[in-house]
Structures are given as structure tokens and as C-alpha cells.
C-alpha positions as a Python dict, from the first residue, in 0.01 Angstrom:
ca = {
    (1, 'M'): (0, 0, 0),
    (2, 'L'): (-158, 213, -305),
    (3, 'R'): (-370, 457, -215),
    (4, 'T'): (-586, 604, -505),
    (5, 'D'): (-682, 1005, -417),
    (6, 'G'): (-1099, 858, -429),
    (7, 'I'): (-1017, 555, -142),
    (8, 'K'): (-798, 840, 73),
    (9, 'R'): (-1096, 1086, 28),
    (10, 'D'): (-1315, 821, 149),
    (11, 'G'): (-1146, 722, 420),
    (12, 'D'): (-1008, 1058, 544),
    (13, 'L'): (-1284, 1323, 451),
    (14, 'K'): (-1581, 1109, 456),
    (15, 'A'): (-1574, 809, 741),
    (16, 'P'): (-1519, 1136, 1040),
    (17, 'V'): (-1899, 1253, 862),
    (18, 'Y'): (-2066, 932, 881),
    (19, 'A'): (-1973, 790, 1213),
    (20, 'Q'): (-2094, 1170, 1302),
    (21, 'S'): (-2408, 1085, 1184),
    (22, 'S'): (-2361, 706, 1328),
    (23, 'I'): (-2394, 479, 1086),
    (24, 'I'): (-2260, 217, 1243),
    (25, 'D'): (-2083, -16, 926),
    (26, 'Y'): (-1876, 143, 652),
    (27, 'W'): (-1701, -37, 393),
    (28, 'I'): (-1440, 112, 141),
    (29, 'L'): (-1385, -130, -153),
    (30, 'D'): (-999, -112, -241),
    (31, 'I'): (-989, -292, -554),
    (32, 'P'): (-689, -146, -686),
    (33, 'N'): (-514, -297, -358),
    (34, 'R'): (-745, -623, -280),
    (35, 'Q'): (-873, -568, -10),
    (36, 'L'): (-1226, -430, 203),
    (37, 'L'): (-1200, -169, 408),
    (38, 'V'): (-1440, -193, 700),
    (39, 'F'): (-1517, 120, 989),
    (40, 'R'): (-1715, 14, 1347),
    (41, 'E'): (-1733, 162, 1645),
    (42, 'P'): (-1873, 531, 1538),
    (43, 'T'): (-1844, 837, 1794),
    (44, 'A'): (-1849, 1175, 1741),
    (45, 'T'): (-1488, 1234, 1550),
    (46, 'G'): (-1450, 906, 1384),
    (47, 'Y'): (-1459, 550, 1381),
    (48, 'R'): (-1325, 342, 1714),
    (49, 'R'): (-1255, 3, 1504),
    (50, 'Q'): (-1044, 33, 1164),
    (51, 'F'): (-949, -301, 958),
    (52, 'T'): (-865, -388, 685),
    (53, 'L'): (-909, -807, 516),
    (54, 'T'): (-816, -919, 250),
    (55, 'V'): (-843, -1176, -41),
    (56, 'S'): (-920, -1454, 232),
    (57, 'D'): (-1123, -1251, 422),
    (58, 'T'): (-1522, -1267, 484),
    (59, 'A'): (-1730, -1010, 598),
    (60, 'A'): (-2051, -900, 729),
    (61, 'P'): (-2239, -654, 767),
    (62, 'L'): (-2378, -575, 1112),
    (63, 'A'): (-2702, -491, 1001),
    (64, 'F'): (-2666, -878, 833),
    (65, 'P'): (-2475, -1076, 1047),
    (66, 'D'): (-2575, -1402, 856),
    (67, 'C'): (-2498, -1296, 549),
    (68, 'L'): (-2135, -1341, 437),
    (69, 'I'): (-2011, -1154, 212),
    (70, 'S'): (-1626, -1320, 46),
    (71, 'V'): (-1333, -1007, -59),
    (72, 'A'): (-1239, -1223, -296),
    (73, 'S'): (-1573, -1205, -483),
    (74, 'L'): (-1593, -804, -411),
    (75, 'V'): (-1224, -735, -546),
    (76, 'R'): (-1211, -982, -922),
    (77, 'S'): (-874, -1002, -1066),
    (78, 'L'): (-879, -689, -1314),
    (79, 'S'): (-783, -910, -1612),
    (80, 'N'): (-1132, -1019, -1563),
    (81, 'S'): (-1313, -797, -1659),
    (82, 'P'): (-1520, -717, -1903),
    (83, 'F'): (-1479, -371, -1890),
}
């Protein structure tokens, strides 16, 4: 799996800081790999739970559990991008 410097920085450097700050639900959108990285259950040293969702999955923020978000809708094909 390809990891860009930004995604590596977000996971390796930012995630522990957010966990130490008690951010209960941290997401990283990995557009090149069409994935959503989810970090939950913060501790003083990092997140206890980390999982990867793909385009066939949905996610719900812990703060809004009834709000289902399709990973596919977040990582539309780059060929469809207006940019």
C-alpha cells in the first residue's frame, strides 16, 4: 500500500498527539489508496483501536452515530475530479 508523506505524518506524528488530547474519533482520508483510516479509544500513548475502511464500507462518527458516511463518496475516482 502506498503511503504518502502526509498520511504517514498524520498517522505517526499527529495521531499520538490527538490521542493524548483525548480526541475520541480521528479519521485520516487516504485518497490515493481510496481508504479511510479510523483511530478510536485514545490513551496517553496513542489509540487503542485503529482500522482501515475501504470503498465498500460506511463509517459513522462517534459523535453522530446515526450519520452514516460512505467511504466511496469521500474518495471518488481522481479521474472524476474537476481539478
